[in-house]
C-alpha positions in Angstrom: -40.2 51.0 -41.9 -38.3 48.1 -40.2 -35.4 46.7 -42.2 -36.6 43.1 -41.8 -40.0 44.1 -43.3 -38.3 45.7 -46.3 -36.1 42.7 -46.8 -39.1 40.4 -46.5 -40.9 42.3 -49.2 -37.8 42.1 -51.4 -37.6 38.4 -50.9 -41.3 37.9 -52.0 -40.8 40.2 -55.0 -37.9 38.0 -56.0 -40.1 34.9 -56.0 -42.6 36.9 -58.1 -39.8 38.1 -60.4 -40.7 41.7 -59.9 -37.1 42.9 -60.2 -37.9 46.6 -60.0 -39.6 46.0 -56.7 -36.7 43.8 -55.4 -34.4 46.7 -56.2 -36.7 49.3 -54.6 -37.2 47.4 -51.3 -33.5 46.6 -51.0 -32.5 50.2 -51.7 -34.7 51.3 -48.9 -33.5 48.6 -46.6 -29.8 49.6 -47.1 -30.6 53.3 -46.5 -32.4 52.6 -43.2 -29.2 51.7 -41.4 -25.4 51.3 -41.6 -25.0 47.6 -40.7 -23.4 45.1 -43.0 -25.7 43.2 -45.4 -26.4 39.5 -44.6 -25.8 36.8 -47.2 -29.6 36.9 -48.0 -29.6 40.7 -48.3 -26.5 40.7 -50.5 -28.0 38.1 -52.7 -31.3 40.0 -53.1 -29.4 43.2 -53.9 -27.2 41.5 -56.5 -29.9 39.5 -58.3 -32.4 42.3 -58.3 -30.1 44.7 -60.1 -28.6 42.0 -62.3 -32.0 40.9 -63.6 -33.3 44.4 -64.0 -30.4 45.7 -66.0 -30.1 42.4 -68.0 -33.5 42.9 -69.5 -32.7 46.5 -70.5 -29.2 45.6 -71.9 -30.7 42.8 -74.0 -33.3 45.1 -75.5 -30.6 47.7 -76.2 -28.4 45.1 -78.0 -31.4 44.0 -80.1 -32.2 47.6 -81.1 -28.6 48.1 -82.0 -28.8 45.1 -84.3 -31.9 46.5 -85.9 -30.2 49.8 -86.4 -27.3 48.0 -88.2 -29.7 46.0 -90.3 -31.8 49.0 -91.4 -28.6 51.0 -92.2 -27.4 48.2 -94.5 -30.7 47.1 -96.0 -32.8 50.2 -95.8 -36.1 50.7 -93.9 -38.9 53.1 -93.6 -38.4 56.5 -92.0 -41.0 55.6 -89.3 -38.9 52.5 -88.4 -35.6 54.5 -88.2 -37.2 57.1 -86.0 -38.6 54.4 -83.7 -35.1 52.7 -83.5 -33.5 56.0 -82.6 -36.1 56.7 -79.9 -35.8 53.3 -78.2 -32.0 53.2 -78.5 -31.7 56.5 -76.7 -34.4 55.6 -74.1 -32.7 52.2 -73.3 -29.3 53.8 -73.0 -30.7 56.3 -70.5 -32.5 53.5 -68.6 -29.4 51.2 -68.5 -27.1 54.0 -67.4 -29.6 55.2 -64.7 -29.8 51.8 -63.1 -26.0 51.3 -63.3 -25.3 54.7 -61.7 -27.8 53.9 -59.0 -25.9 50.7 -58.2 -22.5 52.4 -58.2 -23.8 55.1 -55.8 -25.4 52.5 -53.5 -22.4 50.3 -53.3 -19.8 53.1 -53.2 -21.5 55.3 -50.7 -23.4 52.9 -48.5 -22.6 49.2 -48.8 -18.8 49.0 -49.1 -18.1 51.1 -46.0 -20.1 48.7 -43.8 -17.7 46.0 -44.7 -14.4 47.9 -44.2 -14.7 51.7 -43.9 -11.0 52.5 -44.4 -10.8 50.2 -47.4 -13.9 51.7 -48.9 -12.5 55.2 -48.5 -9.3 54.4 -50.3 -11.1 52.6 -53.2 -13.4 55.5 -53.5 -10.6 58.0 -53.9 -8.9 55.7 -56.4 -12.0 55.5 -58.6 -12.5 59.2 -58.5 -8.9 59.8 -59.6 -9.0 57.0 -62.2 -10.2 59.3 -65.0 -7.0 61.4 -64.9 -5.2 58.4 -66.3 -7.2 58.6 -69.5 -4.2 59.9 -71.5 -1.7 57.6 -69.8 -3.6 54.4 -70.4 -4.7 51.3 -68.6 -1.3 50.0 -67.8 -0.3 53.2 -66.1 -3.5 53.1 -63.9 -2.8 49.5 -62.9 0.8 50.5 -61.9 -0.5 53.4 -59.8 -3.1 51.2 -58.1 -0.6 48.6 -57.2 1.5 51.3 -55.6 -1.5 52.8 -53.8 -2.6 49.5 -52.4 0.8 48.1 -51.5 0.8 49.8 -48.1 -2.8 48.7 -47.2 -3.2 45.9 -44.6 -4.8 43.2 -46.6 -4.8 40.6 -43.8 -8.6 40.5 -43.7 -10.5 37.4 -42.8 -12.0 35.3 -45.6 -15.6 36.4 -45.0 -14.7 40.1 -45.1 -12.4 39.5 -48.1 -15.2 37.7 -50.0 -17.6 40.6 -49.4 -15.1 43.2 -50.5 -14.3 41.2 -53.7 -18.0 40.8 -54.4 -18.9 44.4 -54.1 -15.9 45.6 -56.0 -16.8 43.2 -58.7 -20.3 44.8 -58.8 -18.6 48.3 -59.1 -16.6 47.0 -62.1 -19.5 45.3 -63.7 -21.9 48.2 -63.7 -19.2 50.6 -64.8 -18.4 48.2 -67.7 -22.1 48.2 -68.7 -22.0 52.0 -69.0 -18.8 51.8 -71.0 -20.5 49.4 -73.4 -23.1 52.1 -74.2 -20.6 54.7 -75.2 -20.1 55.0 -79.0 -16.9 55.9 -80.8 -18.1 59.5 -80.9 -18.2 59.6 -77.1 -14.6 58.2 -76.7 -13.6 60.5 -73.8 -16.6 59.5 -71.7 -16.1 55.8 -72.5 -12.5 56.0 -71.4 -13.3 57.7 -68.1 -15.9 55.1 -67.0 -13.6 52.3 -68.4 -10.8 53.6 -66.1 -13.2 53.4 -63.1 -14.2 49.9 -64.1 -10.6 48.8 -64.4 -9.9 50.3 -60.9 -12.6 48.2 -59.3 -11.8 45.0 -61.2 -8.1 45.3 -60.6 -8.4 45.8 -56.8 -11.0 43.1 -56.6 -8.8 40.6 -58.5 -5.7 41.3 -56.5 -7.7 41.1 -53.2 -9.3 37.8 -54.2 -5.8 36.3 -54.7 -4.9 37.2 -51.2 -8.2 36.3 -49.4 -9.8 33.4 -51.3 -8.9 30.0 -52.5 -8.1 29.6 -56.2 -11.3 27.5 -56.6 -13.6 29.8 -54.7 -16.5 31.0 -56.9 -15.8 34.6 -55.8 -12.3 34.5 -57.1 -13.2 32.7 -60.3 -16.1 35.1 -60.8 -13.9 38.2 -60.7 -11.4 36.5 -63.0 -14.2 35.8 -65.5 -15.6 39.3 -65.6 -12.2 41.1 -65.4 -11.0 39.0 -68.4 -14.2 39.8 -70.3 -13.6 43.5 -69.6 -10.0 43.3 -70.9 -11.2 41.6 -74.0 -14.3 43.7 -74.9 -13.5 47.1 -73.5 -9.8 47.4 -73.1 -9.3 45.4 -76.4 -6.4 43.5 -74.9 -7.0 39.8 -75.7 -3.6 38.7 -74.6 -4.2 40.2 -71.1 -7.7 38.7 -71.0 -6.2 35.2 -71.8 -3.5 35.5 -69.2 -6.0 36.4 -66.4 -8.5 33.6 -67.5 -5.8 31.0 -68.0 -4.1 31.7 -64.6 -7.5 31.6 -62.8 -8.5 28.3 -64.5 -5.1 26.5 -64.0 -4.9 27.6 -60.3 -8.5 26.5 -59.7 -8.0 23.2 -61.4 -5.1 22.4 -59.1 -7.2 23.3 -56.1 -10.6 21.9 -57.1 -10.4 18.6 -55.3 -10.2 20.4 -52.0 -13.2 22.6 -52.7 -16.2 21.9 -50.5 -19.3 20.3 -52.0 -21.4 23.4 -51.5 -19.1 25.4 -53.8 -17.9 22.7 -56.2 -20.8 23.0 -58.6 -20.7 26.8 -58.9 -16.9 26.8 -59.3 -17.1 24.1 -62.0 -19.6 26.2 -64.0 -17.4 29.3 -64.0 -14.4 27.3 -64.9 -16.2 25.9 -67.9 -17.0 29.4 -69.1 -13.4 30.5 -68.6 -12.3 27.5 -70.7 -14.8 28.3 -73.4 -13.7 32.0 -73.5 -10.0 31.0 -73.7 -10.8 28.8 -76.7 -12.8 31.5 -78.4 -10.3 34.3 -77.8 -7.4 32.1 -78.9 -9.2 31.5 -82.2 -9.9 35.2 -82.6 -6.2 35.9 -82.1 
C-alpha cells in the first residue's frame, strides 16, 4: 500500500483517538520505505505510541497502588488474584509496546536521518549492559570517549531529529525499567543502562545543535533529569541537569521565535517545579 495512503489513515485515526490504529498504520508506513520521516509522520509516530503506552502505564500504576493497599489492609482472595493477573498482563503489554518502539526507531527510523550515527549509537546501546557492574558514571565516561571523535557538525534540522529519536529510545527504555521490581534488579540495570546511553547522547547532541530555549533541548533535559531522579536515584545530578537547562533557556528565551516560545515556556515551568520538588526531597 502507498505510504501516503497509510499516513493518511494514521492521521484520521489520530483525530478519532484510535491510538492502536495510529501506531499500526505508521509502523506499516515506516516499513514500506527507507526515506526520512516528515514532520507530520514523526508527530503521528510519536503521539500514537505516547498515548497508547500512557493508557497502559496509568492502569499499571493504579493496579500497583491497589496491590499495596490490599497488602496493608487485606482483601479477598478473589481480589488479590485479579490484581496479580492484571499487573502481570499490563506489564507484558507495556513492555511489548516499548520494545516495538525501540526496534522501530533503532532499526528503521534513526538510520534514515544519519546512518553512520545510528550505527554507532546502536553499538553503544548494545554494549551498555556490560557496564552494569561498573555503574552509570563509568558508562557516561565511556560514551563521552566514544562520541568524541564523531563529526557532530550536523545542521539543526538533522540534529533536532536525532535528538528527538534518541529521546524516544531513552523514554521507552525508561518505561521498561520502571516495570522491573527489586527482585529483577539485573534486568532493571541492563535496560537502565540502555536508557542512559540514549539520554546522554541526546542531551550532549542537543547542546551542540539546538538553542538553549529550543523545545527539543528542553524536552531531553526534562526527561533525562527525571530518569536520573527516578531510575538512577541521583537527585543531585537530576537537579544539575534541570537547573542548567532552565538557566540557559531563560537567558535565551527572548530570542526564541513565537512559534516555539509557548512550548518552551511550558517545559521550563515543569523543570522549575521539578527542581523545587527535588530540592525539598533532598
